[in-house]
Structure formats: structure tokens, C-alpha cells
N, C-alpha and C positions, 0 to 999 in steps of 0.2 A: 588310645592309651594315654596315660598321664605321665608327666615328667616332674622332677623336683629340682629346685635350684641348689647350689652348693650349701646354702645355709640350712636347708631342710635335710640335706644328706648328712651334714657333719655336726649340726647343733645338738646340744643336750636338751633334756626334757624341759628345762626352764629357760632355754634360749629364746631370744626375741627374733622377730622377722627383720629383714633388711629395712623395710619401711619403718618399723617401730624403732630400730636403732637410729636411723637418720633423724626421725622426729625428736628423739631424746637428746641426741648429741649436737645436732646442727646449731641450736641456739648458743652453744658454748664455744663454737669455732669462730675465730676472728681473722681478719687480714692485718698483717703487720707491714707498714711502709717505713723504711729507714732511709734517711738522707745523710750522706757523708761529704765532707769537704776535703779535697786533696790539693795541696800546693805543689805544683810541678814546675820544674825549671824550664824556662822558656829560652831555648837556644837558637831560635831562628835568627836573632840579630847577629850572632857570631857566624852563622851559616852564610849570611849575606855580606859579611865583612864589617858589620857594625858592632864593635866591641861593647860589652856590658860589664864594666869592671865591678859595679856594685851588685850585679846579679839581677835577674828579672824573673819573677815567679808569677805564674798564672793560676788562679784558684779554679779548680774543676769540681763541679758538683755532681755527685753520683747518687742515684737512688736504687734501692733494692726492695723487693717485696717478698713476703713469706706468709706463713700461717702461724696462728697461736691458739692456745687453749685457755679458757677462763678457769682459773684454779679456785677462786673464791668469789662470793657475792659482792665483796667490797673492792673488787678491781684488780686483783693480782692475776697476772697472765703469764703462762709458760710458753716458751718458744726455744728455738735453737740459738746458741750464741752467735753462729756465723750469720744470722739474719741481721743482728744489730752491731756486730763487731767484725772488722776485717783487718788482718795484719798489716795490709798496705795503707789503710786509711785510719785505723783506730776505731773508737766507739762512735756510733752514729751521733751526729749533732742534733738531729730531730727524729723522733719516732712518733708515728700516729697509728691508731687502732681503728679499724673499720669493723663494726659489729654486724651481726646477721641481719639486723633490721635497718642497716645503712647509717646508723648513728656513728659519728666519728668522735674520737677522743685523742687529745695529746697524751703521750705516755712518757714516763721516765724509766730509765734503766736502773733497777734496784740492785741487781748483781748478775754476773755471768761467769762461766767457767769454760774457757776455750778447750780445755783438755777433754771434758765430757760433753762439750757442745750443748750446754744448757744455759738458758738465761731466764730471768724473772723480770717482768715489767709491771708497772703500776699505773692505772688510770684513776682519775678522780670520779668515781661512780659508785653507785650502790644498787642493790637489787638485781645484779647480773645473774645469769643462769650458769652456775658452776658445774663443770663436768664431774662425773663420778669416776674415780680411779680404781682400777682393779689390781690384781697381783700377777705380775708377769711371770713369776716363778711357777705359776700353775699352768702356763701354756704348754701345749703339746703340738708337735709337728702334725699337721693335718687339720688343726682347728681352723675354722673359718675366721677371716679377718676383714675388716673394713677400714679404708682410709678416707678421710674427708679433708679437703684442703682447697687451695687456690692455684692450681697448676697454670703456669704461664701468665700469672697476674690476676687481677681482680675481675677481669671480664668473665672468668670462669669460676667465680667465687662459689664455694660450697660444693665443689664437685665430689661425688661419691664414687669410689671404685671398690671392687670386691675381689678377694682372693683367699689364699690359705696362708697359714704360718708354714713357711717352707723350710725353715731351719732355725736352730736356737744356738746361742753362745758362739756366733760366728766372730772370729777375730779378724778384723779388717784394719789395714793400715791406710790412713788417709791424712794428707796434710801434716805429715810427721807425727801423727797420733795413732796409737793402737787402741781400737775401740772394740768392745764386746757387744755384739748386736743381735737383734731379732731379724730374721730374714722373712720377707713376704713377697708373694708374686702379685699382690694388689698393685695396680698401676699407679706410679707416682712420677711426677715430673717437676721441672723447675718451677718454684713457687710453692711447692708442698712442704718445704722445710718448716719444721716446728708444728706441723699439724698432727692430729691424733691418729694412732693406730688403735683400733677398737675391737674388743672381743665380742662374742656372740650375746653377751649380756648388756651390751651398750656401755661398757666400762673402758676407759683409756688404759692401755697396757704398754704403750710405747709412743715415741715421738719420731716421726719420719725425718731422717737426717741425710741419708745418702742414697743415690741411685747407682746400682751396680752395672757398670758398663766396662768396656775395655780399659778405661781410665776412670777410677773412682772420682766423684766430684760431689760437692755440696749441692743442695737443691733449691736455694733461694735465687730468684732471678735478680739480675743487677743491670742497670742501664746508665749510660752516661748522658747527662743533661747538657746540651749545648749552651 
């Protein structure tokens, strides 16, 4: 007997195969690395009885990784705001982009909106492969969906996971924000933030932002650098 995968079961007549979608979209998926500098009060002197009347602050460098989507051939990239901005650190002091072919670029933050969790970056490059964007208002529960990103960091760059559109117009409260979201059961993990959610035609219809657990949280990984 023969079996069919979920894309064959749910795709429309003009839909692409999983392999065709990955081949089409993967060149537009990037890794985003952001560095933050945080000045923290160093109180160990007082702890040991050595007063510091002028204050003593230690700079702590923190790095985070996420995913992004090439929007245009001339270097504009879409990602999540929380990949390059943290309320406790501010805007990243350095942002770098890793392309699918392992080319690296320095990036600047063009604009971001923490309320909608969207950011636009720019690299000095041309001839990039821009993703095709679709219409998320046309999605239906039960449509097949693909996520491509960098879960847990760049060691797993370009990981593909497959699932369904599980729900639409989900109102989710996270980080003091009320977001209206697409729900999918395609597996996403820390580091997938800013990566594309893709429909059966190989079009980007969403940005992966949150993982639904007992406590909602953003999906970009962040590490303290000693």
C-alpha cells in the first residue's frame, strides 16, 4: 500500500512538495546574531566591607541568535524585534547576518516595533535571493505549513519542520503585549525567532515569534559571554 505525507494530503492542485518549498525558500533564510552590552552594578566590594562611594559598574556582554528573512535583493532583512532589542539591554550594539552560503555581513537596525515584534535590518549587499510573500488572510485551519530556522543556534542552521495551520487569530498576551497570531504545530524552538512560516506555495505567510508552553516566551536564544 502507499502512504502520503501531510503536504500531499492537504495541498492544493498548485501546491509544491516539501522539497520544492525548501529549495525555493532556504536561500532567503538567514541567521541573525546580536550583541548587547549591559552595565551592571558590581556590589561585591560592599559585600566584603570595601565601600565604593563612587559606584563600580562591570560591563557584561550578551549575545543572542535568531533567524531572519531576506525581503529584497538589495539587503533588507525582516526578523523579530526581540532578536535585536531587549528591554533590559536596549538595542543591540552589533548585529551580524549569516547567509545560507555561510557569507557573513554586518547589519544595521533600520527600524523595529516592540509592540508587533517586527524589525527590519539592512546589509550592504546586492543580488540576494528575496523570499516571496503570500497573503496570510487566505490561510485556513488545516493548511499545511513549514517553518525554516535556526533552532538552538547556528549549529542547526536551516532546519525544516512541517505541520499544519492549527488556529487563526489567536489572541496571546506575552511580555505585556497582546498579539494576534497564527498558530501552527510545526516544531519551533529557541533560535527560530524571526524565521518564516511558509505556505504550500513556498510563500512566507508569518514570522515565528512565540513558542506556546505553560509560560509563553520569545524564541531567540541568548547567552552571557564571560
